Residue, then its C-alpha position, 0 to 999 in steps of 0.5 A: m458800125i457808124k461811130k459818133l462824130p468827134d466833139s471837135f467836128l464843125w457844122g456850117s455852110s458856105t457862100n461866095a462874095q460874087q454870088f452873095e454880097g451884091a453892093w458891087d460898086v459901094d464903098n470904093k469897091g473896084v470892078s471885077v470880072s464877075d461884075a463885068r460878066i454877062l451870063r448866057n440865056n439872059y440870066s441876071n448879073f451879080h451886081t445885087a445878088s442877095d445883098h448880103y452887104h446890107h443884110l450882114e447882121e441879119d444873115l449872121d443872126l440866122y447862122k447863129e440861130m441854126g447853130f453854125t460852128i463854122y462858116r466859109f465866105s470869100i473875100s472880094w479882091t476888088r473890095i481890098f484893092a480896087t484895081g489890084e495895083e494900089d499900094v494901100p488897101n481900101q479901108k472900107g473893104l477891110e472894115f466890111y470884112d472886119r464886121v464879117v469876121n468879128g460878127l462870126l467870132e462873137r457868135g461862136i462861129v469859126p471863119v473860113a476865108t477863100l481868097y479868090a472865087y472868080d472875081l479877078p480885078q477887071v483891070l488886071q485882066d484888061k492890062y495883063g491878061g490876068f494870071l497869064d502874066r507872072r506880074v499878077i502873081d506878085l499882085y495876088d501875093k500882095y493882096v493875100r499878105t494884106i489879108f493875113e496881116h490884117f486878120k492874123g489870129r482871127i481867121k483860122y482857116y484859109t483856101p487860096f483859090n476856089e476850085p482851081n482845077l475847073f479853070p481849064e474848062e471854064p476860064e471865062y467864068s473863073m478868071g474872065a479870060v476870053n479866047l485863050t488858046e489851049k496852051e495859054k490855058w495851061q500856062y495860066e493854070h501853072h501860074l495859078t499853081l505858083a500863086y497858090a504856093r506863094c499864098v501858102n508860104s505867105c500865110h505860114e510866114i505871117d500867121p503860123l497858127a492859121k491853117i491853109g491848103p488847096n481846094c479842089a472840086t474833086g470829081v468822081v468818075y465811074p466806068a460805064t461797064c467793067h470793060p477794062k478800057d472803060v475803067r482806064k478811061a474813068q481812071r484817067q479822067m480822075y487823074i487829070m481832073n483831080w489828082a494832078y492838082l492835089d498831087t502837085y499841091c500836096r506832094g510838091a511836084y507835078p506828077q509824071y503822068f500829068l507832064n506826059y498828058l501836057e506833052e501829049i496835048d502839046c500844052m506844056p507850060i514854061i516851068t523854070d527851075e525856080d518854079k519847081e523849087l517854089i512848088a516843092s517848098v509848100k507844106p499844106d495843112l489841110i485839103s478842102t473839097t466840094y462835092y455835088s455829083t458823079s459822072v459816068v464815061r465810056h472809052n469809045e471816042g465821042e460816046s459818053v454815058l453822061k449827057e448834059a441836061p437841057e438847060p431851062k431858058v426861062v423861069q417857067e421852063a425851069l419848073v419842069q422836072y427834066r430827065s437828061g437820059n442815059l445817066n447812071p441807071y442806079c442813081d436819081e438826079t436833080e431837075w438840073g440833071w445832076i446825079i444824086d450819089p451819096d455813096g460817091f461822097y464816101y468814095q471821094l472822102t476816103e480816096i482823098y484822105h488815104r492818098y494825102q493823109l491830111p485833114i479835110i474840110i467839106l466846103e460845099n455839098g448841096m442841091g439846087a432847085t427851083e423854088e417859090l414861096d407858098e401862100n404862107n411864105k414857106v418853102h417845103d424843101d423835103y428834097r433838100i433834106n433828103y439829099l443832105s441827110r443821105h450825104i451826111e450818113c455817108m460822110k459819117e461812115a467815112v469818118s468811122d472808117g478813118v477819114d480825118l474830117l474837120g467839118y461839113l459845110t453845105w452850099s449854101a447858107i442862104d439863097l444866092h446867085s447861082t453860078r450860071e442860072g441866077f436866082v432860078k436855081r436856089y441852094g440855101f436854107v433861107y429863101v431870099d425874096r427876089y426873082e431872076h430879074t426883079i429885085k423885090t423886098m430881099n426879105r429872108y424866109k426860113k425854109k423847112s430845111f432851116y429847122w431840119y439843119k438846126r436840129v442836125i447840128k444840135s444833135h451833132g449829126e445823130d438826128l437826121e429824120n425829116n419829121i419837122d413840124y413846119 
């Protein structure tokens, strides 16, 4: 039987600065790697995004109207230290985040801050190669200590890095790091682990009442068949992409299977005794995770059940419902070829909790789609309602089975610049009036899912029916 969620359970949604704020060169903000980034296929840049910087109060009012009790945003490093090397923080940047945090608290919403989400100061990338140089760890620690000191007692939850386990797959997007060798990628990743450790310890030192811990894009991988080698392949992928990170972050040492893997691919980083001591000193308070989809693998080299979906080249093509073929035959998929698998959400939550016995916050769960306003300025996103309701049901089942889940946050609160597809692909409860390369009114329009999620929150997850009069 699925039990009711505890009264303390928090409901909300998430955004990231680079994808949402805009105002990339306003009020002494420096240039980040996301500002300099050029996306493939001629997608738009991040400079304006959803212009949250100039719509802050309006957006916070929308969060309050929906009934949010928690909200995750990220802090842009270059709003606080334009190049990363200044001795004194940018007051205009701190004032903006004062408005964010104070505005949330005034509306009864708990702030969650991610301290890095793909927006390294470009100067640090150009001068040092980013975190490839250990000096950048010191600069990152100076930045996060500034945040902890300034927001002490106001921000309750922190996460040092957004999905750091994805860096080896996409170093250019995540960190602006171009043309790294495979060995450099893993040295870079090791330095991120040290920066994470410094960050957690600095938080505990400066603001002992705040809670902080790792974030992981915890992927769920299924074997294509019950062939034992398929099972081994799926297990290995989950160990390398998930548990290697969380084992290190939560248990205080690199696990032996991960060290064996790095030796196998000839990518063992330089790890000093001081590094090991630092990693061992960390005691996280919680784990935050993201969940969208699952994947399927075979053991045969070069033969995978999961193939990439054809990527839309222009907005018109994106309206086509793609079928990527040869995916999990037991699941539906989105138009972007992402498997829709609510049961995988249950699997993820229970697996994380029973491995680490730490409270969990879901920071992202959502469905992207191509959307346009109809003649009445409405978006009938029943597909999003269906996706979220099914995932919430499985989430509630995980809580009933003992998972200590602090809160559920969707991706995303309001439409923002998608990671790779700009405004072709939308995730929010609120439509932002702009096209891929056209900055229109930037007006906000509530989608059908806005009213549905408002009711879900009001009922504390009990009423998931899609019978909204829209």
